N, C-alpha and C positions, 0 to 999 in steps of 0.2 A: 539593537533590534536582533537579536540572538531567535533563530527557530528551529527546533528540532523532531524530525521525522522516526518516527517510531515503526520498526519492521520483523514484518513475523520472523526470527530466525530458523523456522523450518521449511521454509518457501524459500526455491530457489530464485523465481521470478522475484521474488519481493525484494529478495537479498542484490536482484540484477539492476532493475531499475531507481532502487532508491540510493544505490550507488550511481550512478548517470544521473539522477537528480542533484545531488550534491558536485559531481564533479562541473558539470554546469551553469552550478551557479557563480554568478563573477562576483557579484557582493563579496561571499567568503561567511554569509549571515547563517547558513545551513548548514546544519549537520545531522550524523546520524546516530542511530542505536538500537540494538535488537532488543527483544519485549524481553529476554531473558536476564540483561543488564540494568535495565530497572533500577534503581536502589534506592531512588531520591523519592518521597512521600508527596511531595509538592507538585509533582509531575503528574504521578497516578490520581491522583487529587484531580487534576485538570482533563483526566482522559473519562469519558463513558466506554467504560471495556468489555459493555456488548457491541455496540458500532466500531469496535476499534479490531474485533475477531474479522470482518471483515470489509471494513475501510481503512489505510491509512492514516493514522493522524499525523497533524502537524500543530506542535505547539508551540507558540508562542511563549519564549524562557521572559518576556520583557512583560506578562500580565498580559494580551492584548487573548485574543480570539484563538481556541482551538479551533482547525480545520479537518475535514475528515473525508476520504476517497476523490472526487471528483475535480470538490476545491483545494484539494491541495496541488493537484496537479497543474488547474488554473490557475494557481499562485505560482509555482516554479514554473513553471513555461513563460508566466508572464511578467515575470524579474526580464527576460533576454528579450521576448518580444509582446510591446504594451497593444500594437494594433492585435496581434491571437489572443492576446487574455481579451481585448473588447468581444471581440468574435467568440470565443466562446463562452463567457457570462450571460451570450443573450439564450432568454428561458428555454426559445426550443431546441439551441442547440444542446445545453446544457440537459435540458431532459434525456436526450436522446446520447448522450454521453455518460448518464448516470445506469440507465439500462445498459449499455453497454459495460460500464466499470461494474456494473453488478454482475452479469455473467460472466466476467473475468475473473472476480473475485471468487467466485463462489464455485468455479471451475479451473482455479489455479493449480492444485497438485494434480490436477491431472494434464494442463497444457503443457504446465515443465514440472519433469518427475523430478525428485531426490534421487541418488545413488543409492540404494538399498544401504540399510546401518546408518545414513546420515540425519537419522531423524524419524520421527515418527509417521510421519506420511506414506511409508512405500507400501500401505495398504491401499492406499487409494489412485496407484498407478493403473495405467489402461488397460495390462496386461493383466493384473488380478482382479480387474472388473467384465473382462473377455472370460475370462475363465469360470466366475461366477455365472454371469450371462449363460452361459455354456451349458452349465449343469443342470441348469431347470428345463432344457431342454430331450 
């Protein structure tokens, strides 16, 4: 039951937390790969590319369902702690987590910025956003 987490290679936050997810997996079934390293057509056919831009996909390589975003987090946390998985899966809590995840996902390149030249996300740093805002006045 191998599972593959696909992360955004230009996002330092994505690199950090997917590395933690894989390290915390005690079963050894989780692996991760950056979106730039995917060359297997059978994997890309199982991913909704629009959703994968903003939610981290977890592909079940044995043919099961592909999970996205909050469901990926709940699955990986639930592997270590079943009661926590049950709590996070409650409809009211999951709705809150989806809103929080969406906020963090859409602002991930501002929350943790990459070093200049480390990808194409340097234009999204808070300093350049501030400079743009100051020019408006």
